[in-house]
N, C-alpha and C positions, 0 to 999 in steps of 0.2 A: 376703108373698113366700111361695108354697108351699116346704115342704124340700126336694122331689123340684128343682123350679128348681135351686134352691142345689147340691143333687149334680148334676145333671147341668151347670151351668153350671163348676162347679170341677173335674168329671172333665173334661170336652173341654177347657177349658182346659191342665189338665195333660198331656194325651194330645196338645193340639200343641206343646207344651212340650218332649215325650218325643222326637217327629217332627222337630222342628227341630232338636234337639241329634244325633239321628242322621246326620242328612242333611247339615248344617252344612259337615262336613269334604269331601264331594265338591266344594265350588266351589273349594277349594285346596288341591288335590291336589298341584298344580305348585309349590306354595309349601312344602309339606311334604315333597314328596321331593327338593327342592332344600337345607331347612334341618336334615333330618336323615339327608340321604345313603340314601333309602328308593327303591327301583323300584316297578313298575307293579303288581308281586304285593305287595310289602310293603304297599302302599297297600290292595289289596283284602283283606286279611288283619285291617290296621286298622279296615276298615269292618266285615267280617265281626265281630269282637271285640263290635263294641257289639249284634248279633244274636245273638252265642255267650254272651254273659255274661245277657242277658234268658231263655232256658232256666232257666238256674239262680235265678235270680231269681224265675220267675214257678213253676220248683219250690218253692224252700225258701218265699219268703212266700206263694203259694197256701195252703200247708196251715196259716199263720198266719194268713193272712185271714179260713178255715173256721174256727178253732178260737177267735180269739181278736177278730176284726171287721176290716172293710173298710177304716174310715176310717183309725186308724192306719196301714197299710200302705199308705195314699195317699198319707200325710204323710213316711213313711221314704221311700218311694221317690221322690218329686216333689222334696223336697231332696235325695238323694241324687245324682240324678242332674242336679242341674242346678249339685250342688257339684263333680262330676268334671269336668263339664264346662268349669268354671271352672277345675279344675283343669290342664286339657288345654291350658289357651289358652296356660300358663306351664311347658310340660315343657320343661326344660332340656334335654333326651336323646331318644334313640327309646324307650328301656326305658322309660322314665315314661309317656311316650305312650301305648305300649300299656297298661301296666299301668292308668292311669288311664281308657283307652278299658274296656277289659273290666269297670271296677269300675260304671263308667258305665251299661253294660249290664246289669250286676247289678241295679242299681236302677231302669231302666227297666220290666225284666219285672215286678220289685214294684207300680208306679205303673200300668202296663197291667191288670195281674191284680185289683189293689183297685177302681180306675176305673169300669173297664167294668162288674162287675157290683155297686158301689154303684150308678149310674145304673138298672140294668135292675133293681135288686129295692127301689129308692125310686118306680119309675115305678108308673103306674096298670096293671094289667094292658092295658087295651086301650090303650094308647099304647107299651106296651113297646118295638118295632119304630119309632116316630118316634124316640122317646128314645134309642135304640141307634143309629142315625143320626144323629141331631146328635152323640151321642159321638163316633161313627168319623171325622165329620167335620172333627174335631179333625186327623184325620192331613192330609187336604188342608189347611187352616188352618195347621199348622203349617210345612211346605212351601212354601205361599205366601209365607209371614215369610220363608221363607230367601232365596228370589227379591228380595222388596224390600230385607233386607239385602244381598244381593251387589251390586245396584244402586245403595245407597248407599254401597257401599265399594269399587265397582268402579277407580274413578279412583284409589283410594290403596294397593289389596290388596297390593300387594304389600313394602309398608312396614306395615299396619296388620292383616295376617291374626291378628294373634293375640290382636289386639282384636275383629275380626271374629269369631274363634270365643268370646270372653269374652260376648259377648251370650245365648248359651247359656245363663249363670246365672240369669237374669232370672227364672224359673219359681220361684225362691227367697221372691218374693214373694206367692204365690199359699198358702204356708204358713198366715198368718194366716188367712185367708179362710175354708180349708178346717175350721179349727179351730172358729174360733167361727161359722160358719154351716152346717157340714154336719152332720148326726147318722150314728148307725149303723143298718144296715140288718137287722143280725140280733141277735136278742138270745142273748148267749153259754151262759144256761142253757137254753135250748129246742133247743141245736143237738146232733141226735146225732150218736155216734161214725160217721165217715166211714166207708167200706165202699166204696173205689174200684173194686177188682176187677167190682163190679156191674155196673160200667159200662164195661168194657173194650172194647166192641164200639164203641160211642159213639165213644170217646176215639179208638180206634184211626183211625175215617174221619174223623174231626173235626182229628185229626193230620194224615194222606195230604191230604185238602183244602186245609188250611192252610199245608201245605207248598206244593202247588202254588201258591196264590195269589201267597205269598210269593216262589218261585222267579217266577213270570212277574213280578211287579211289579219286585222289585228287579233283575232281571236286564238291564231297561230303566234303572229311575231311576238303578240304584245306578253306572250307567257312561253315563247320557243326556248329561252335562258332555262326558265324553270322546269320547264318537260324536259329539255338536255341533260343538263346536268343532274338534276335530282332522280328523274325518272328513270333516264335511257342511260343514265351514269358514261355521259360522253365525256369524255377529258377537255379541260378548259380550251386547249389550245388547238383541239381539233374542231372544237364550237367554234371558236374565232376564224379558223381556215373556212369551215362551212359560211359561216355566216358572209363574210367576203367574195367566196366564190356566187353563191347563189344572189348575193343583192348586184354584184356586177353583171352577171347573169340577166338580174333584172331590168338594171338600167338598159342592157344591151335590147332586151323585149320592148321597153318602151318604145327605143326609136323604132325597133320592125314595125311594131304595129301601127305606131303613128305614121310610119311611111306608108304600109299596107292601104292607112285609111284614105288616101290621097287617089286611091285606084278602087278600091274593092269595097263593096257594101258593109258600111258600118257595124248594122246588125248582125251580120253573119259574123265577123270578129269575137263581137262581144260573147255571140253563142260559141264560137271554137275556146276562147278563154275558158268559157265557165263549165266544159266540157273538160277542158286539162285541170282544173282545179279539182273536180270532182273525181278524176282518175287519181291525181298525187296522193291526195288529202291522206287516204290510209298509211301510204307510205311514210308522209311528213309526218305525222306523228299517229303512228300507231297503237291499235288497243289490244291488237292480239300480240301473246308473248314471243312468237318465233318472228315477229316483224321488228322488235324493238333490235337492232343493230345499227351502229355506226353509222355505214357503207348503206345501209336500205334507208336510212334516215336523209344520209346527205344528199342520195339520188330524188330521194320523194321531195324534199327541201328543195332544190335545184328545179325540179318538174312543174311544183306549186309557183315558185317563183319566176320560171317562164310565163308561165301562164297566166300571172297576175299582169303582164304586159299589156293586156287589154284597157287596162284601165285609163290611158290618155285617151281611150276612144270615147267615153261616156263623156268627159267634158269636152269634146269637139262637137259630139251629137247635139249635145245641148247650145254651145256659143251656133254653132248652125243653124240653130234653129229659131233662135231670135236675134232682134236688132240691138244696135249697138247702145243704147239709152238703158237699156235694161239688164245688159249682158255683165256687167259687175256685181249688181246686188244675186241676181239667178244664181249665177254661177260659184258665188262665196255662199252663197244661204244654201243650195241644195249639196254641194262639195263639204261644206263644214257641218251640215246637220246631219250627213252621212257618218261624220267624224263622229259626230256626239253619240251617234246609234254603236256605232263601234265601240266606244267608250264605255257605253251604258253596258253592252254586253260582255266587257272586261270586267265590270264590277261584278256581275253575275258569276264570272266564271272565279272570281275573285272567293265569293262567298260559298260556290262551291267546294273550293279547293279548300276553305277553312274548315268547313263542317264535314267533309265526305272524304279527304286527302288526295293527294295528286295522282293516284288511278283515273277516279272521275273526274278530275279536271280532262284528262287525255281525255276521256270520250266523249265529255262534254263538248271538246274544242271541236271535234270530228261532227259531234252532232251540231253544233252552232253553224258551222260552213256548209254542211249541205243543205240546212233552213237558207240561210241566206244567199245563195247562189239561185234556189230557187225563186227566192225571191227576186233578184236579179233578170235572169228568164221569165218571168211574167211581165214585167216593168219594162222590157224592151218590148217582148213580144205583141204587146198593147201599146206602144209608142204612137201619141200621136200623130194620123196622119195628115193632118192638114198642110197645106203647102204654105210658110211662114214669108215674105219677105223681110227678108235684113238689107238694112243699108249698109253696112260694112261689113 
């Protein structure tokens, strides 16, 4: 089997586990609130810590990946986030729960930074968009697997929620495969000293665009189980089916957009995704009572998930714009800083829900999505047009 295939498989599975662990807690918010005496704002902060930790992880380990290599960082990141997810499951108190979540986020940032760049650099140049799409499909696969696990545990979740969270430690089994089958994508002796400031304009636009992407996505999916169960009164089994279908479609959409990015202008693909998200959000999270219907929300959420497929195009646009010796740090910083902004948005939504109720939460989600997508559009339409010569 060709080496880039091993790199793609391992990176994709690591990313799937990353997202699985990030979003698994959204299914057990109510049990965490009872077990640790938390309110919805506390839960929003807990969720956001996974994203906040990613920024530090992307910055710290991104530099290390540029100087020392992608493979060791992916091993450290994957093992780290899986380990701390396992520790979260056995947290004896709220303090350790929050500490473990923050440390989990740190290693999540490391895993994404190394995995995405490793898959990109190992792939043939003519297939980099396709490979990046496959890698990003790990997002949809990971989220879909949370729905499968939720379905399996649903009847006993009240008593087995710790075991439910413990399933997030499974990515530890990837470590031997990565060590044995995946090669390094950079030669340390050939990497020039990074000059990050030379790419500040690209970094700013990429960070703003990715912030908009994350705000839109986590405004919806960071709160969707709450909206579905308590606002729209959707039955739990229907919700599990919805999350499974929507995220499998999301995974397929990532691959489709990535493949198209090898042939079609990347910015045009991003514009198409933004339009699709704007068209579907009123149905996914309806603010009008006549639209609050499980089947309407199902169609809207599936449409929202499909339109989110443009996500791999943004990191690909960034990776194409910068050379190998700065790619790890810049990609990790922009993507994970975007995650931080998504986390902050989620905290704000938690405050709104705590103060004004779940109906206000639904309206705020739609407002946040529209604002964030405008941010994506402006960032991409003003993307630096200067030609950057990349060395790999």
